[in-house]
Structure formats: structure tokens, C-alpha cells
PAFI-821064 format. One record per residue (C-alpha): x negated, y negated, z; residue number from 1. Coordinates in steps of 0.05 Angstrom, whole numbers, plus 5000, padded with zeros to 4 digits. Each point is the difference from the previous one (the first is absolute). Example, Ala and Ser with C-alpha at 12.3 -4.5 7.8 and 13.67 -1.06 7.14 Angstrom:
<sites>
{site {4754 5090 5156} 1};
{site {4973 4931 4987} 2};
</sites>
This chain:
<sites>
{site {6133 2981 3755} 1};
{site {4933 5035 5003} 2};
{site {4936 4960 5010} 3};
{site {4954 5004 4940} 4};
{site {4939 5019 5041} 5};
{site {4983 5016 5073} 6};
{site {5008 4940 5046} 7};
{site {4942 4973 5041} 8};
{site {5012 5007 5075} 9};
{site {4977 4950 5052} 10};
{site {5017 4960 5062} 11};
{site {5030 4931 4996} 12};
{site {4956 4945 5028} 13};
{site {5046 4941 4985} 14};
{site {5052 4973 4953} 15};
{site {4993 4927 4984} 16};
{site {5022 4945 4951} 17};
{site {5060 5046 4985} 18};
{site {4967 5033 4940} 19};
{site {4934 5025 5030} 20};
{site {4982 5058 5045} 21};
{site {4932 5022 5025} 22};
{site {4994 5075 5007} 23};
{site {4944 5043 5030} 24};
{site {4990 5061 4956} 25};
{site {4948 5055 4995} 26};
{site {4968 4959 4945} 27};
{site {4997 4937 5043} 28};
{site {5046 4941 5010} 29};
{site {5041 4979 4940} 30};
{site {5048 4943 4988} 31};
{site {5065 5025 4969} 32};
{site {5059 4965 4968} 33};
{site {5061 5000 5046} 34};
{site {5061 5006 4953} 35};
{site {5051 4981 5054} 36};
{site {5020 4928 5014} 37};
{site {5042 5016 5061} 38};
{site {4980 4997 5073} 39};
{site {4984 5075 5000} 40};
{site {5023 5005 5072} 41};
{site {4973 5063 5031} 42};
{site {4962 5018 4937} 43};
{site {4937 4958 5003} 44};
{site {4968 5012 5068} 45};
{site {4924 5005 5002} 46};
{site {4977 5072 5006} 47};
{site {5058 5029 4962} 48};
{site {4984 5055 4950} 49};
{site {5010 4975 4929} 50};
{site {4992 5024 4928} 51};
{site {4978 4961 4939} 52};
{site {5007 5010 4925} 53};
{site {4946 4981 4951} 54};
{site {5019 4946 4950} 55};
{site {5005 5024 4928} 56};
{site {4971 4935 4974} 57};
{site {4925 5003 5014} 58};
{site {4996 4925 4992} 59};
{site {5049 4984 5055} 60};
{site {4972 4958 5056} 61};
{site {5022 5049 5054} 62};
{site {4987 5073 4982} 63};
{site {5048 5028 5052} 64};
{site {5074 4994 5016} 65};
{site {5032 5017 5067} 66};
{site {5052 5055 4990} 67};
{site {5016 5035 5065} 68};
{site {4994 4991 5075} 69};
{site {5011 5051 5056} 70};
{site {5043 4965 5051} 71};
{site {5004 5060 5047} 72};
{site {4969 5069 4997} 73};
{site {5026 5034 4937} 74};
{site {5042 4940 4978} 75};
{site {4969 4968 4938} 76};
{site {5035 4939 4971} 77};
{site {4995 4972 4930} 78};
{site {4984 4926 5005} 79};
{site {4994 4985 4926} 80};
{site {5065 4963 4985} 81};
{site {4986 5004 4925} 82};
{site {5012 5076 5003} 83};
{site {5073 4993 5022} 84};
{site {5029 4986 4930} 85};
{site {4964 5060 4971} 86};
{site {5023 5045 5056} 87};
{site {5073 4980 4991} 88};
{site {4995 5005 4925} 89};
{site {4972 5070 5005} 90};
{site {5056 5020 5049} 91};
{site {5054 4974 4953} 92};
{site {4968 5034 4939} 93};
{site {4998 5065 5039} 94};
{site {5074 4996 5016} 95};
{site {4988 4993 5074} 96};
{site {5045 4939 5009} 97};
{site {5070 5022 4983} 98};
{site {5029 4930 5001} 99};
{site {4952 4980 4944} 100};
{site {5010 5060 4954} 101};
{site {5032 4996 4931} 102};
{site {4962 4942 4969} 103};
{site {4965 5006 4933} 104};
{site {4944 4950 5010} 105};
{site {4959 4973 5056} 106};
{site {4958 4936 4992} 107};
{site {4956 4965 5050} 108};
{site {4987 4926 5015} 109};
{site {5058 4972 4960} 110};
{site {5015 4926 5005} 111};
{site {5067 4980 5031} 112};
{site {5031 4946 5042} 113};
{site {4969 4931 5006} 114};
{site {4926 5019 5004} 115};
{site {4995 5072 5022} 116};
{site {4984 5069 4972} 117};
{site {5040 5061 5020} 118};
{site {4956 5059 5019} 119};
{site {5040 5051 4960} 120};
{site {5057 4993 4951} 121};
{site {5042 5061 4984} 122};
{site {5044 5000 4937} 123};
{site {5047 5047 4964} 124};
{site {5053 4992 4947} 125};
{site {5069 4988 5029} 126};
{site {4974 4983 5069} 127};
{site {4982 4933 5032} 128};
{site {4925 4991 5008} 129};
{site {4972 5016 5069} 130};
{site {4950 4952 5031} 131};
{site {4955 5036 5050} 132};
{site {4958 4959 5049} 133};
{site {4947 5040 5039} 134};
{site {4975 4978 5069} 135};
{site {4941 5034 5033} 136};
{site {5006 5020 5073} 137};
{site {4936 5018 5036} 138};
{site {4993 4956 5062} 139};
{site {5046 4972 5054} 140};
{site {5020 5070 5023} 141};
{site {5031 5013 5069} 142};
{site {5007 5073 5016} 143};
{site {5032 5033 4940} 144};
{site {5030 4935 4974} 145};
{site {4966 4960 4945} 146};
{site {5015 4926 4990} 147};
{site {4997 4955 4940} 148};
{site {4970 4949 4993} 149};
{site {4938 4999 5045} 150};
{site {4992 4925 4988} 151};
{site {5047 4944 4980} 152};
{site {5016 5007 4926} 153};
{site {5034 4944 4961} 154};
{site {4987 5040 4936} 155};
{site {5038 5060 5028} 156};
{site {5060 4956 5016} 157};
{site {5000 4971 4930} 158};
{site {5000 5070 4970} 159};
{site {5062 5017 5041} 160};
{site {5035 4937 4975} 161};
{site {4983 5016 4928} 162};
{site {5022 5073 5007} 163};
{site {5066 4976 5029} 164};
{site {5009 4955 4940} 165};
{site {4990 5059 4953} 166};
{site {5053 5040 5036} 167};
{site {5048 4941 4994} 168};
{site {4994 5005 4924} 169};
{site {5019 5074 5000} 170};
{site {4931 5029 5001} 171};
{site {4971 5047 5052} 172};
{site {4945 4984 5049} 173};
{site {4964 5048 5047} 174};
{site {4948 4984 5053} 175};
{site {4954 5059 5015} 176};
{site {4957 5001 5062} 177};
{site {4938 5042 4984} 178};
{site {4972 5026 5066} 179};
{site {4928 5024 4991} 180};
{site {4996 5037 5066} 181};
{site {5030 5064 5028} 182};
{site {5017 4978 5070} 183};
{site {5060 4956 4982} 184};
{site {5072 5025 4999} 185};
{site {5038 4934 4993} 186};
{site {4987 4932 4969} 187};
{site {5030 4935 5027} 188};
{site {4994 4927 4983} 189};
{site {4948 4967 5045} 190};
{site {5047 4950 5033} 191};
{site {4947 4988 5055} 192};
{site {4949 4980 4947} 193};
{site {5041 4965 4946} 194};
{site {5073 4991 5021} 195};
{site {5015 4961 4936} 196};
{site {4982 5062 4959} 197};
{site {5046 5043 5043} 198};
{site {5058 4952 4989} 199};
{site {4986 4998 4925} 200};
{site {4997 5076 4996} 201};
{site {5068 5007 5035} 202};
{site {5029 4947 4953} 203};
{site {4973 5038 4940} 204};
{site {5032 5065 5024} 205};
{site {5066 4964 5008} 206};
{site {4993 4977 4927} 207};
{site {4990 5072 4976} 208};
{site {4924 5008 4999} 209};
{site {4982 5072 5018} 210};
{site {4944 5019 5047} 211};
{site {4961 5065 5002} 212};
{site {4939 5023 5040} 213};
{site {4951 5054 4978} 214};
{site {4945 5031 5042} 215};
{site {4934 5027 4977} 216};
{site {4952 5055 5017} 217};
{site {4931 4968 5001} 218};
{site {4931 5032 4995} 219};
{site {4931 4981 4972} 220};
{site {5019 5043 4939} 221};
{site {5069 4972 4983} 222};
{site {5061 4960 5021} 223};
{site {5069 5026 4982} 224};
{site {5069 4976 5018} 225};
{site {5036 5062 5026} 226};
{site {5058 4981 5045} 227};
{site {5057 4953 5011} 228};
{site {4998 4955 5061} 229};
{site {5057 4966 5037} 230};
{site {5011 4925 4992} 231};
{site {5020 4968 5065} 232};
{site {5037 4934 5002} 233};
{site {5011 4980 5073} 234};
{site {5042 4938 5010} 235};
{site {4952 4942 4985} 236};
</sites>
């Protein structure tokens, strides 16, 4: 995924009210939309180098969107959670995810379950449909291990329950952790942040839900999923 135009670089002054960030740029201080509802642990410290994209809609209230943050020298991280679905979709279409090859169609945001939408639905004649849920991993990183979630997520637990229900009917369900940073080698459930999610994830695996983790190369020019990461499931 290449950015449409060069990003605006600056220094983070503060993130507040979840969806707002003040950034000091060469053009002055701007308030940008923060497209990440998580805690952003380790990714939102004042003084961090950040990059913003300009909104395509000239009438939007906030002209800038926070895209990247440098958490350590040479380690940019994609904080825009809305990019994760596109990144995984591109990787599947490019044949980079062997487990998800061989499907004829790929649709996004398809209704399923009680009141949810699946991120991606893969279909092919003669094969059960494959429900793909994408989870973005950017924060809550310890060493080379990335954790999900970075805040308690009832919605995430519900998604696991609904995916397990699809598997019980003979369909396929795959959870994909999309890691928008290059310093992570393994993804684990964040039992220390949301132990209920960790328990639900292990229950889903026992029901037949599959779990994959994909890591990205990140730069102010583009973000691309390029490697497979390990999924760790220590006894919870």
C-alpha cells in the first residue's frame, strides 16, 4: 500500500480524547485525526516523530490524519488501524498468504453472526466460505513480541465467538494479526491486559479457528506485509 502523496512530518505534542493529536510541523501546529481507538502503548509519547496524511475530502473538519510514528530510531509504526484490512487484502490478492490461496472472490465488510461484519470473505465453488477477521497490532510490544489487544476489547471477544460458530457449521474462519511494524517476530494474546480475550482466543483455536500473523515493512512511502510471524500461545 503506497501513500497517495508525501506525508507531512512532525513531532507529537499530545494525543487526547482518543481521536485527536496535536502535532508540531514545519508549517506550524496542526490537530490531526487519530484513527486508532486503542491505548497506543509506547506509540503516543510527546516528542515522538510522526507522519500525517492529508485528507482527500477538502471539507473534512480535520485536514490531517496520523499515519506513522517512530517508536525508536529507524522503527516507524503504522498506527492507522483502518489500513490493516487493505494490507491483508493486498497480501492475499498477491498470493503471499498460502493458506488463503485458491479462492475466486474476495469481499469486504460482509454481514454475519448476530450483529457483526466480517472483514474479508473468501469464496470459491466447491469450497466452504472462509471468514477472515483482521486485527491490527501496533502497540503493547515487549522486545520482539507484539501483543493483542492493547486495551480490553469486548468486541474482539464477540468476534471470536462468532467465528467459532461459523466453524461449527462447517465453514472456515481465520484470524489474521496484521503487524504494522518491523521489530516484531511473534504475536501473543495480551493476557496481562485482557485475560478474557486470551481465554476466548484459546477456546476459538480449540474449536478450529485458524490464526495467522503477518509483519510489515513500514516507511513514509508505503506499508507492505512481507513476512510471516510466529503466533505464541503460552499457557493462559
